[in-house]
BAKEVO-125147 format. One record per residue (C-alpha): residue number from 1; residue in three letters; x, y, z. Coordinates in nm, 3 decimals, m for minus. Layout:
N
   n res       u       v       w
 NUM ALA       X       Y       Z
...
***
This chain:
381
   n res       u       v       w
   1 MET  m0.003   0.011   0.003
   2 LYS   0.281   0.230   0.091
   3 LYS   0.434   0.165  m0.269
   4 TYR   0.119   0.262  m0.436
   5 GLY   0.063   0.564  m0.213
   6 LYS   0.420   0.702  m0.318
   7 ARG   0.329   0.629  m0.681
   8 ILE   0.001   0.832  m0.650
   9 LEU   0.186   1.127  m0.484
  10 ALA   0.469   1.114  m0.736
  11 PHE   0.197   1.120  m1.011
  12 VAL   0.011   1.415  m0.858
  13 PHE   0.341   1.608  m0.820
  14 ILE   0.432   1.543  m1.171
  15 LEU   0.080   1.656  m1.298
  16 LEU   0.084   1.964  m1.092
  17 LEU   0.438   2.050  m1.225
  18 ILE   0.314   2.015  m1.584
  19 ILE   0.008   2.228  m1.517
  20 THR   0.241   2.499  m1.341
  21 LEU   0.480   2.499  m1.646
  22 TYR   0.188   2.522  m1.886
  23 LEU   0.042   2.817  m1.701
  24 ALA   0.367   2.980  m1.673
  25 ILE   0.540   2.943  m2.017
  26 PHE   0.282   2.819  m2.276
  27 PRO   0.267   3.085  m2.559
  28 VAL  m0.036   3.332  m2.550
  29 PRO  m0.201   3.480  m2.862
  30 ILE  m0.140   3.834  m2.730
  31 ASN   0.096   3.970  m2.464
  32 PRO  m0.142   4.150  m2.228
  33 VAL  m0.089   4.524  m2.176
  34 LYS  m0.106   4.695  m1.843
  35 TRP  m0.381   4.959  m1.793
  36 ASN  m0.582   5.106  m1.519
  37 ALA  m0.941   5.003  m1.528
  38 PRO  m1.174   5.259  m1.364
  39 GLN  m1.349   5.165  m1.054
  40 SER  m1.689   5.029  m1.130
  41 ALA  m1.981   5.221  m0.955
  42 GLY  m2.208   4.916  m1.015
  43 TYR  m2.582   4.948  m1.059
  44 VAL  m2.645   5.297  m0.919
  45 GLY  m2.771   5.633  m1.052
  46 SER  m2.910   5.592  m1.412
  47 HIS  m2.812   5.220  m1.397
  48 THR  m2.994   5.145  m1.079
  49 GLU  m3.112   4.790  m1.063
  50 ASN  m3.448   4.740  m1.215
  51 THR  m3.683   4.470  m1.358
  52 ARG  m3.810   4.646  m1.670
  53 LEU  m3.730   4.356  m1.897
  54 ALA  m3.909   4.092  m1.699
  55 GLY  m4.219   4.098  m1.908
  56 MET  m4.027   3.986  m2.225
  57 LYS  m4.190   3.751  m2.491
  58 TYR  m4.019   3.535  m2.749
  59 ILE  m4.030   3.441  m3.110
  60 LYS  m3.905   3.091  m3.169
  61 ILE  m3.640   3.055  m3.440
  62 GLY  m3.599   2.666  m3.465
  63 ASN  m3.253   2.534  m3.424
  64 TYR  m3.083   2.864  m3.516
  65 GLN  m2.844   3.002  m3.249
  66 GLU  m2.723   3.328  m3.118
  67 PRO  m2.878   3.600  m3.317
  68 GLU  m2.592   3.851  m3.242
  69 HIS  m2.739   4.126  m3.470
  70 ILE  m3.092   4.197  m3.586
  71 VAL  m3.218   4.437  m3.831
  72 TYR  m3.581   4.526  m3.918
  73 ARG  m3.664   4.594  m4.267
  74 SER  m4.002   4.570  m4.464
  75 ASN  m4.175   4.386  m4.209
  76 TRP  m3.894   4.121  m4.170
  77 LEU  m3.648   4.067  m3.887
  78 TYR  m3.311   3.969  m4.025
  79 ALA  m3.080   3.810  m3.782
  80 ALA  m2.703   3.683  m3.811
  81 MET  m2.660   3.340  m3.654
  82 ARG  m2.377   3.145  m3.512
  83 ASN  m2.343   2.877  m3.784
  84 GLY  m2.313   3.140  m4.063
  85 GLU  m2.689   3.188  m4.154
  86 ILE  m2.859   3.500  m4.192
  87 ILE  m3.213   3.431  m4.132
  88 ARG  m3.535   3.618  m4.151
  89 VAL  m3.865   3.586  m3.988
  90 ARG  m4.194   3.787  m3.960
  91 PRO  m4.251   3.970  m3.631
  92 ASP  m4.527   3.718  m3.544
  93 GLY  m4.289   3.425  m3.578
  94 SER  m4.416   3.306  m3.922
  95 GLU  m4.221   3.247  m4.248
  96 LEU  m3.887   3.154  m4.088
  97 GLU  m3.625   3.109  m4.350
  98 VAL  m3.253   3.115  m4.429
  99 ILE  m3.175   3.379  m4.688
 100 VAL  m2.801   3.320  m4.696
 101 ASN  m2.522   3.126  m4.543
 102 THR  m2.174   3.270  m4.535
 103 GLN  m2.027   2.952  m4.399
 104 GLY  m1.838   3.171  m4.155
 105 ARG  m1.976   3.388  m3.869
 106 PRO  m2.160   3.688  m3.979
 107 LEU  m2.172   3.960  m3.709
 108 GLY  m2.275   4.302  m3.801
 109 PHE  m2.472   4.377  m4.123
 110 ASP  m2.675   4.647  m4.293
 111 PHE  m2.846   4.701  m4.631
 112 ASP  m2.708   4.930  m4.901
 113 SER  m2.932   5.154  m5.122
 114 GLU  m2.975   4.865  m5.383
 115 GLY  m3.109   4.616  m5.105
 116 ALA  m2.783   4.417  m5.098
 117 LEU  m2.647   4.288  m4.767
 118 ILE  m2.326   4.430  m4.642
 119 VAL  m2.186   4.190  m4.404
 120 ALA  m1.895   4.183  m4.142
 121 ASP  m1.777   3.831  m4.123
 122 PRO  m1.432   3.752  m3.949
 123 MET  m1.466   3.379  m4.038
 124 TYR  m1.542   3.414  m4.417
 125 GLY  m1.258   3.266  m4.629
 126 GLU  m0.908   3.296  m4.502
 127 HIS  m0.946   3.560  m4.245
 128 GLY  m1.271   3.722  m4.307
 129 GLY  m1.356   4.081  m4.418
 130 LEU  m1.652   4.293  m4.551
 131 LEU  m1.900   4.128  m4.780
 132 ARG  m2.166   4.230  m5.028
 133 VAL  m2.440   3.969  m5.086
 134 THR  m2.682   4.016  m5.369
 135 ASP  m2.968   3.798  m5.509
 136 PHE  m2.999   3.639  m5.164
 137 GLU  m3.366   3.560  m5.239
 138 ASP  m3.274   3.341  m5.542
 139 LYS  m2.905   3.211  m5.541
 140 ALA  m2.675   3.424  m5.334
 141 HIS  m2.375   3.595  m5.491
 142 PHE  m2.095   3.688  m5.266
 143 GLU  m1.843   3.964  m5.335
 144 LEU  m1.557   4.033  m5.079
 145 LEU  m1.541   4.402  m5.072
 146 THR  m1.229   4.437  m4.867
 147 ASP  m1.013   4.230  m4.630
 148 SER  m0.718   4.471  m4.562
 149 VAL  m0.626   4.835  m4.507
 150 ASP  m0.289   4.995  m4.558
 151 GLY  m0.143   4.651  m4.608
 152 ILE  m0.278   4.512  m4.270
 153 PRO  m0.545   4.225  m4.290
 154 ILE  m0.879   4.281  m4.148
 155 LEU  m0.885   4.003  m3.899
 156 PHE  m1.196   4.081  m3.681
 157 ALA  m1.466   4.242  m3.900
 158 ASP  m1.737   4.318  m3.661
 159 ALA  m2.010   4.587  m3.699
 160 VAL  m2.132   4.763  m3.999
 161 VAL  m2.337   5.066  m4.086
 162 VAL  m2.420   5.197  m4.437
 163 ALA  m2.448   5.583  m4.468
 164 GLN  m2.694   5.751  m4.720
 165 ASN  m2.417   5.868  m4.932
 166 GLY  m2.305   5.500  m4.983
 167 LEU  m2.003   5.493  m4.757
 168 ILE  m1.973   5.191  m4.562
 169 TYR  m1.839   5.219  m4.194
 170 PHE  m1.727   4.910  m4.002
 171 THR  m1.507   4.792  m3.730
 172 ASP  m1.205   4.566  m3.714
 173 ALA  m1.225   4.473  m3.343
 174 SER  m0.852   4.359  m3.324
 175 GLU  m0.552   4.345  m3.555
 176 ARG  m0.393   4.064  m3.342
 177 LEU  m0.627   3.782  m3.355
 178 ASN  m0.713   3.576  m3.655
 179 VAL  m1.060   3.454  m3.549
 180 ASN  m1.044   3.146  m3.798
 181 GLU  m0.716   3.035  m3.610
 182 ILE  m0.883   3.070  m3.282
 183 GLY  m1.202   2.888  m3.421
 184 ASP  m1.463   3.082  m3.210
 185 VAL  m1.567   3.449  m3.222
 186 GLY  m1.655   3.461  m2.855
 187 LYS  m1.318   3.316  m2.743
 188 ALA  m1.131   3.551  m2.969
 189 GLY  m1.310   3.856  m2.826
 190 GLU  m1.246   3.736  m2.470
 191 LEU  m0.873   3.687  m2.556
 192 ASP  m0.846   4.036  m2.697
 193 ILE  m1.022   4.190  m2.416
 194 LEU  m0.788   4.018  m2.169
 195 GLY  m0.494   4.131  m2.376
 196 ASN  m0.625   4.499  m2.385
 197 SER  m0.358   4.565  m2.665
 198 CYS  m0.595   4.814  m2.821
 199 THR  m0.542   4.743  m3.193
 200 GLY  m0.917   4.784  m3.283
 201 ARG  m0.993   5.029  m3.587
 202 LEU  m1.294   5.202  m3.723
 203 LEU  m1.272   5.166  m4.109
 204 LYS  m1.435   5.333  m4.401
 205 TYR  m1.508   5.164  m4.742
 206 ASN  m1.592   5.364  m5.038
 207 PRO  m1.783   5.153  m5.301
 208 THR  m1.712   5.408  m5.567
 209 THR  m1.337   5.395  m5.548
 210 ASN  m1.314   5.054  m5.382
 211 GLU  m1.074   5.223  m5.129
 212 THR  m1.058   5.118  m4.766
 213 SER  m0.921   5.382  m4.513
 214 VAL  m0.882   5.421  m4.130
 215 VAL  m1.092   5.667  m3.947
 216 MET  m0.977   5.580  m3.591
 217 GLN  m0.746   5.328  m3.451
 218 ASP  m0.579   5.218  m3.113
 219 LEU  m0.929   5.114  m2.985
 220 CYS  m0.968   4.853  m2.724
 221 PHE  m1.207   4.611  m2.906
 222 ALA  m1.380   4.828  m3.144
 223 ASN  m1.741   4.701  m3.137
 224 GLY  m2.072   4.828  m3.223
 225 ILE  m2.130   5.143  m3.439
 226 THR  m2.416   5.374  m3.554
 227 LEU  m2.454   5.709  m3.723
 228 SER  m2.564   6.028  m3.590
 229 GLU  m2.907   6.157  m3.727
 230 ASP  m2.731   6.395  m3.959
 231 GLU  m2.448   6.140  m4.046
 232 GLN  m2.188   6.374  m3.966
 233 TYR  m2.072   6.168  m3.651
 234 LEU  m2.046   5.811  m3.572
 235 PHE  m2.103   5.641  m3.215
 236 LEU  m1.874   5.348  m3.136
 237 ASN  m1.864   5.113  m2.852
 238 GLU  m1.511   5.042  m2.719
 239 THR  m1.584   4.732  m2.519
 240 GLY  m1.253   4.677  m2.370
 241 LYS  m1.276   5.012  m2.177
 242 TYR  m1.648   5.009  m2.114
 243 ARG  m1.715   5.331  m2.308
 244 VAL  m1.892   5.502  m2.614
 245 TRP  m1.712   5.741  m2.844
 246 LYS  m1.866   6.010  m3.064
 247 ILE  m1.649   6.051  m3.378
 248 ASP  m1.639   6.329  m3.635
 249 LEU  m1.642   6.178  m3.985
 250 SER  m1.488   6.477  m4.144
 251 VAL  m1.136   6.338  m4.053
 252 GLU  m0.942   6.032  m4.073
 253 ASN  m0.655   5.855  m3.883
 254 ILE  m0.779   5.960  m3.540
 255 ARG  m0.595   5.784  m3.257
 256 ALA  m0.794   5.687  m2.947
 257 ASN  m0.488   5.709  m2.732
 258 GLN  m0.403   6.076  m2.832
 259 SER  m0.596   6.394  m2.730
 260 ASN  m0.769   6.539  m3.023
 261 ASP  m1.072   6.757  m3.118
 262 TYR  m1.253   6.511  m3.338
 263 ALA  m1.342   6.226  m3.114
 264 GLN  m1.475   6.236  m2.752
 265 VAL  m1.594   5.980  m2.497
 266 ILE  m1.953   6.056  m2.418
 267 ILE  m2.035   5.764  m2.194
 268 ASP  m1.767   5.627  m1.964
 269 ASN  m1.730   5.350  m1.705
 270 LEU  m2.042   5.160  m1.797
 271 PRO  m2.150   4.868  m1.551
 272 GLY  m2.127   4.627  m1.829
 273 LEU  m1.939   4.539  m2.159
 274 PRO  m2.098   4.739  m2.436
 275 ASP  m2.170   4.544  m2.766
 276 ASN  m2.389   4.658  m3.042
 277 LEU  m2.523   4.993  m3.108
 278 MET  m2.838   5.044  m3.291
 279 ARG  m3.038   5.375  m3.367
 280 GLY  m3.395   5.369  m3.228
 281 GLN  m3.682   5.612  m3.243
 282 ASP  m3.735   5.951  m3.069
 283 GLY  m3.361   6.022  m3.037
 284 ARG  m3.277   5.705  m2.884
 285 ILE  m2.964   5.499  m2.941
 286 TRP  m2.940   5.156  m2.790
 287 ILE  m2.654   4.977  m2.635
 288 GLY  m2.655   4.598  m2.538
 289 LEU  m2.454   4.525  m2.247
 290 VAL  m2.356   4.164  m2.320
 291 HIS  m2.198   4.080  m1.971
 292 PRO  m2.160   4.284  m1.642
 293 ARG  m1.840   4.409  m1.535
 294 ASN  m1.591   4.125  m1.432
 295 ASP  m1.414   4.170  m1.110
 296 PHE  m1.125   3.967  m1.253
 297 LEU  m1.080   4.193  m1.549
 298 ASP  m1.072   4.509  m1.336
 299 PHE  m0.861   4.367  m1.056
 300 SER  m0.600   4.232  m1.314
 301 SER  m0.585   4.540  m1.552
 302 ASP  m0.254   4.644  m1.412
 303 LYS  m0.124   4.272  m1.372
 304 PRO  m0.052   4.146  m1.713
 305 TRP   0.109   3.822  m1.583
 306 MET  m0.224   3.739  m1.421
 307 ARG  m0.405   3.788  m1.768
 308 SER  m0.149   3.584  m1.934
 309 LEU  m0.233   3.299  m1.692
 310 ALA  m0.606   3.337  m1.772
 311 MET  m0.546   3.314  m2.148
 312 ARG  m0.406   2.976  m2.096
 313 LEU  m0.706   2.833  m1.937
 314 PRO  m0.967   2.630  m2.137
 315 ASN  m1.242   2.853  m2.297
 316 PHE  m1.510   2.749  m2.028
 317 LEU  m1.265   2.869  m1.753
 318 LEU  m1.195   3.208  m1.897
 319 PRO  m1.318   3.466  m1.642
 320 LYS  m1.658   3.608  m1.752
 321 GLY  m1.945   3.827  m1.597
 322 GLU  m2.231   3.632  m1.467
 323 GLY  m2.534   3.627  m1.691
 324 TYR  m2.742   3.933  m1.678
 325 SER  m3.018   4.111  m1.889
 326 HIS  m2.928   4.461  m1.972
 327 ALA  m2.977   4.727  m2.235
 328 VAL  m2.935   5.110  m2.219
 329 ALA  m3.058   5.394  m2.437
 330 PHE  m2.889   5.730  m2.473
 331 ASP  m2.917   6.051  m2.673
 332 GLU  m2.649   6.195  m2.904
 333 SER  m2.501   6.397  m2.622
 334 GLY  m2.447   6.086  m2.407
 335 ASN  m2.745   6.139  m2.167
 336 ILE  m2.895   5.817  m2.055
 337 LEU  m3.258   5.804  m2.170
 338 ALA  m3.354   5.444  m2.048
 339 ASP  m3.208   5.154  m1.850
 340 LEU  m3.361   4.824  m1.885
 341 GLN  m3.269   4.522  m1.676
 342 ASP  m3.382   4.182  m1.550
 343 PRO  m3.138   4.043  m1.284
 344 ASN  m3.332   3.721  m1.256
 345 GLY  m3.412   3.662  m1.627
 346 PHE  m3.279   3.369  m1.837
 347 TYR  m3.263   3.590  m2.151
 348 THR  m2.904   3.698  m2.090
 349 ASP  m2.602   3.813  m2.282
 350 ILE  m2.795   4.083  m2.480
 351 THR  m2.578   4.232  m2.746
 352 GLY  m2.818   4.491  m2.895
 353 VAL  m3.161   4.625  m2.932
 354 THR  m3.376   4.685  m3.237
 355 GLU  m3.661   4.927  m3.211
 356 THR  m3.977   4.932  m3.416
 357 ASP  m4.307   5.138  m3.379
 358 GLY  m4.439   4.907  m3.107
 359 LYS  m4.150   4.672  m3.003
 360 LEU  m3.815   4.636  m2.892
 361 TYR  m3.627   4.317  m3.019
 362 PHE  m3.317   4.191  m2.839
 363 HIS  m3.004   4.056  m3.000
 364 HIS  m2.825   3.798  m2.791
 365 LEU  m2.566   3.528  m2.747
 366 ASN  m2.759   3.306  m2.523
 367 LYS  m2.892   2.944  m2.581
 368 THR  m3.284   3.012  m2.594
 369 ASN  m3.317   2.967  m2.967
 370 SER  m3.551   3.256  m2.980
 371 ILE  m3.561   3.634  m3.037
 372 GLY  m3.689   3.823  m2.722
 373 TRP  m3.916   4.119  m2.764
 374 ILE  m4.121   4.358  m2.536
 375 SER  m4.395   4.603  m2.596
 376 LYS  m4.287   4.959  m2.582
 377 ASN  m4.617   5.041  m2.415
 378 ASN  m4.515   4.825  m2.120
 379 LEU  m4.200   5.041  m2.083
 380 GLY  m4.384   5.390  m2.124
 381 PHE  m4.233   5.463  m2.455
***
């Protein structure tokens, strides 16, 4: 028995040594950068905890998963799904169909003036990019509009908005991570936010000249975007720093880490991680807060070694905020107009909000196989 006990102890010691060496020296995809996260105020003031989302109802969407982005158009809800599909469904849940499958992971999308889909897909082809999809009601035709700018590949195409003048604005969340190599959009995003290397970019594609240019760079996971009402400005969620920018579109090559007169933070230190941005009605712009603030992320912000250890963990062990239902509306000056929460709801991981005349529809990354909605009358809108 003693001999077997010694063998077990030796095995445990060797196993612990291997784990320790792995956590200490195994290569990481990004070398984390030190920064000082602001102290979270929590759910207070404009974000005081509430249950305004408790009355949510649901549209079933079959076996399709994670409608990360939703657009309402001509009495259809279009949604980008986990396995490459873009589906559409009537608001009453009828006529559900797949209109296109990119075979990648479409994230943000919009429609141009000709009704074509403009799609940001970081897993399309070799490393993704910005796509234009036509004839999707017959046999879809794909055109890769751009997959690089200034010689740098677009590795994490994320959000898209098409201006009335035809210009297409979109985000490249990170220059460092090839999502295809990581194999999962969610894990790639978590790794980039852990790294906080701030290589995200706001890009512009001109379909007349086929040129791609940089509007703003050095962003810590450049995420959702939407235009101002006059389309002279653009609002952008910087997920890795819990804030929202207002950016003057008359200039290019703005740097987020340098003081300038063309971009300003209008909402800072949010209680959650901002994801999609969508223009609503009556001056509202909606943010989906996909996760609440994570104590580990904030505590380790100035401890790169600790973040490196976390990067080496399996995906299911990566530090994430607890599931929570949260969406916020603000105006173009950054004033909070509405805050909707459900601390006890199962419809968590809300990435965005699409507003129509009578309803709010909620984008998400949870496992409910549905699109949640709530009547605006129930919210006093």
